[in-house]
Backbone as CSV, one residue per row, in Angstrom:
resi,resn,N_x,N_y,N_z,CA_x,CA_y,CA_z,C_x,C_y,C_z
1,MET,84.998,2.688,-170.908,85.461,1.650,-171.827,86.970,1.745,-171.928
2,HIS,87.608,0.630,-171.922,89.059,0.597,-172.059,89.440,0.818,-173.512
3,THR,90.505,1.560,-173.714,90.960,1.864,-175.056,91.296,0.608,-175.840
4,ASP,91.931,-0.379,-175.198,92.297,-1.592,-175.922,91.055,-2.348,-176.391
5,GLU,89.959,-2.291,-175.633,88.710,-2.928,-176.065,88.160,-2.235,-177.305
6,SER,88.196,-0.905,-177.312,87.623,-0.173,-178.437,88.445,-0.345,-179.706
7,VAL,89.752,-0.448,-179.573,90.610,-0.618,-180.743,90.357,-1.964,-181.406
8,ASN,90.138,-2.995,-180.620,89.921,-4.335,-181.159,88.478,-4.595,-181.558
9,ASN,87.572,-3.698,-181.228,86.164,-3.891,-181.542,85.915,-3.500,-182.993
10,PRO,85.295,-4.385,-183.785,85.054,-4.081,-185.190,83.928,-3.066,-185.408
11,ASP,83.135,-2.788,-184.385,82.013,-1.862,-184.532,82.533,-0.423,-184.562
12,PRO,82.310,0.289,-185.676,82.832,1.655,-185.774,82.245,2.594,-184.720
13,MET,81.000,2.360,-184.298,80.412,3.232,-183.285,81.133,3.062,-181.949
14,VAL,81.505,1.840,-181.613,82.233,1.597,-180.364,83.596,2.270,-180.432
15,ARG,84.269,2.131,-181.557,85.579,2.786,-181.707,85.428,4.301,-181.612
16,SER,84.392,4.844,-182.251,84.175,6.290,-182.218,83.827,6.776,-180.817
17,ALA,83.042,5.989,-180.085,82.649,6.382,-178.728,83.858,6.497,-177.814
18,ALA,84.888,5.736,-178.082,86.091,5.753,-177.255,87.119,6.770,-177.745
19,SER,86.778,7.516,-178.777,87.709,8.481,-179.349,88.076,9.566,-178.339
20,ALA,89.300,10.033,-178.418,89.745,11.144,-177.583,89.249,12.478,-178.134
21,ASP,88.742,12.473,-179.363,88.241,13.689,-180.000,86.816,13.959,-179.520
22,PRO,86.572,15.080,-178.826,85.234,15.372,-178.325,84.173,15.438,-179.425
23,ALA,84.514,15.970,-180.579,83.534,16.066,-181.666,83.075,14.681,-182.107
24,THR,83.997,13.753,-182.169,83.653,12.380,-182.550,82.775,11.738,-181.485
25,GLY,83.169,11.859,-180.242,82.388,11.287,-179.148,80.992,11.879,-179.068
26,LEU,80.888,13.195,-179.222,79.579,13.848,-179.164,78.704,13.461,-180.351
27,SER,79.316,13.222,-181.493,78.551,12.744,-182.650,77.939,11.378,-182.370
28,VAL,78.672,10.539,-181.667,78.147,9.224,-181.289,76.977,9.392,-180.318
29,VAL,77.105,10.306,-179.367,76.008,10.564,-178.428,74.754,10.971,-179.191
30,ARG,74.902,11.872,-180.155,73.759,12.318,-180.963,73.149,11.148,-181.723
31,ALA,73.977,10.318,-182.326,73.481,9.166,-183.090,72.745,8.181,-182.186
32,LEU,73.266,7.955,-180.992,72.609,7.039,-180.055,71.276,7.594,-179.574
33,ARG,71.205,8.903,-179.353,69.923,9.516,-178.965,68.891,9.348,-180.066
34,THR,69.306,9.567,-181.303,68.394,9.396,-182.433,67.910,7.957,-182.514
35,LEU,68.819,7.018,-182.364,68.452,5.605,-182.391,67.496,5.265,-181.253
36,ALA,67.797,5.742,-180.052,66.933,5.471,-178.900,65.538,6.050,-179.117
37,ASP,65.455,7.253,-179.672,64.147,7.860,-179.951,63.359,7.037,-180.956
38,ARG,64.023,6.569,-181.994,63.339,5.753,-183.006,62.866,4.426,-182.425
39,LEU,63.714,3.795,-181.616,63.320,2.539,-180.971,62.128,2.757,-180.045
40,GLU,62.147,3.850,-179.306,61.029,4.157,-178.419,59.748,4.339,-179.223
41,ASP,59.814,5.081,-180.324,58.638,5.275,-181.183,58.056,3.939,-181.630
42,VAL,58.917,3.068,-182.116,58.476,1.764,-182.624,57.827,0.939,-181.522
43,HIS,58.453,0.888,-180.364,57.957,0.016,-179.303,56.746,0.594,-178.581
44,VAL,56.646,1.909,-178.495,55.431,2.504,-177.931,54.263,2.240,-178.870
45,ALA,54.466,2.417,-180.167,53.394,2.131,-181.127,52.979,0.667,-181.050
46,SER,53.944,-0.217,-180.922,53.643,-1.641,-180.804,52.845,-1.929,-179.535
47,ALA,53.276,-1.357,-178.432,52.566,-1.570,-177.164,51.137,-1.050,-177.245
48,ARG,50.970,0.128,-177.817,49.615,0.695,-177.933,48.743,-0.173,-178.841
49,SER,49.307,-0.690,-179.923,48.521,-1.533,-180.833,48.132,-2.855,-180.172
50,GLN,48.867,-3.243,-179.127,48.558,-4.465,-178.382,47.701,-4.187,-177.150
51,GLY,47.224,-2.943,-177.043,46.299,-2.610,-175.969,46.908,-2.097,-174.682
52,TRP,48.192,-1.827,-174.671,48.826,-1.304,-173.465,48.297,0.095,-173.174
53,SER,48.130,0.399,-171.911,47.726,1.746,-171.501,48.952,2.663,-171.507
54,TRP,48.667,3.965,-171.528,49.759,4.931,-171.433,50.506,4.744,-170.110
55,GLN,49.770,4.428,-169.051,50.407,4.241,-167.744,51.336,3.035,-167.745
56,ALA,50.923,1.938,-168.370,51.776,0.740,-168.419,53.073,1.033,-169.174
57,ILE,52.960,1.759,-170.277,54.149,2.130,-171.057,55.047,3.039,-170.221
58,ALA,54.439,4.028,-169.571,55.197,4.967,-168.739,55.930,4.242,-167.618
59,ASP,55.270,3.256,-167.030,55.905,2.502,-165.945,57.172,1.794,-166.428
60,VAL,57.101,1.176,-167.595,58.273,0.467,-168.123,59.388,1.452,-168.481
61,LEU,59.019,2.595,-169.062,60.015,3.602,-169.446,60.499,4.426,-168.252
62,GLN,59.838,4.265,-167.115,60.157,5.014,-165.898,60.061,6.523,-166.113
63,ILE,58.967,6.919,-166.778,58.637,8.327,-166.952,57.161,8.496,-166.607
64,SER,56.688,9.715,-166.587,55.281,9.927,-166.237,54.370,9.555,-167.406
65,ARG,53.125,9.217,-167.062,52.132,8.907,-168.084,51.948,10.117,-168.996
66,GLN,51.930,11.302,-168.401,51.753,12.519,-169.178,52.900,12.704,-170.178
67,ALA,54.111,12.433,-169.763,55.267,12.607,-170.650,55.195,11.678,-171.852
68,VAL,54.887,10.404,-171.608,54.824,9.460,-172.730,53.640,9.788,-173.635
69,HIS,52.532,10.206,-173.048,51.356,10.557,-173.846,51.645,11.772,-174.723
70,GLN,52.247,12.802,-174.143,52.569,14.010,-174.912,53.524,13.708,-176.061
71,LYS,54.471,12.832,-175.805,55.481,12.540,-176.823,54.948,11.674,-177.951
72,HIS,54.008,10.764,-177.651,53.630,9.758,-178.641,52.172,9.768,-179.088
73,SER,51.303,10.507,-178.439,49.880,10.419,-178.776,49.551,11.016,-180.138
74,TYR,50.420,11.864,-180.680,50.152,12.460,-181.985,49.947,11.387,-183.047
75,ARG,50.638,10.275,-182.917,50.560,9.218,-183.927,49.152,8.639,-183.979
76,GLU,48.579,8.390,-182.816,47.220,7.856,-182.776,46.228,8.882,-183.296
77,ALA,46.435,10.146,-182.968,45.548,11.199,-183.456,45.627,11.296,-184.975
78,ALA,46.831,11.174,-185.517,47.006,11.239,-186.968,46.349,10.046,-187.646
79,GLU,46.495,8.866,-187.051,45.868,7.671,-187.627,44.352,7.789,-187.596
80,ALA,43.821,8.354,-186.520,42.375,8.538,-186.414,41.876,9.519,-187.469
81,ALA,42.737,10.461,-187.845,42.380,11.441,-188.871,42.681,10.920,-190.275
82,GLY,43.225,9.708,-190.363,43.509,9.106,-191.664,44.827,9.510,-192.269
83,LYS,45.751,9.984,-191.447,47.069,10.391,-191.934,48.116,9.447,-191.392
84,ASP,49.286,9.480,-192.033,50.448,8.753,-191.527,50.997,9.531,-190.336
85,GLY,51.259,8.856,-189.238,51.753,9.508,-188.031,53.049,10.259,-188.225
86,ASN,53.816,9.954,-189.257,55.078,10.644,-189.497,54.888,11.979,-190.194
87,ASP,53.666,12.247,-190.678,53.412,13.489,-191.395,53.011,14.628,-190.479
88,VAL,52.766,14.325,-189.210,52.275,15.350,-188.294,53.412,16.182,-187.788
């Protein structure tokens, strides 16, 4: 990203991502990973509720079926047990 673009961008995350300070830049990386994980959780749950197979989800995410199942199947197990998936 060009520095002049980041300076004129009103989005604080974009400005922070272009920072010369490594701590600031790494904080943005951490925040983006957290956001990406949350988005993945939401969309995998949505896909599963619409009948998507683990393989179909894995294909779109370009990861193995086993990886997506291991990461997200706890939610379905918790729901089957009558718990909120976030409590597991």
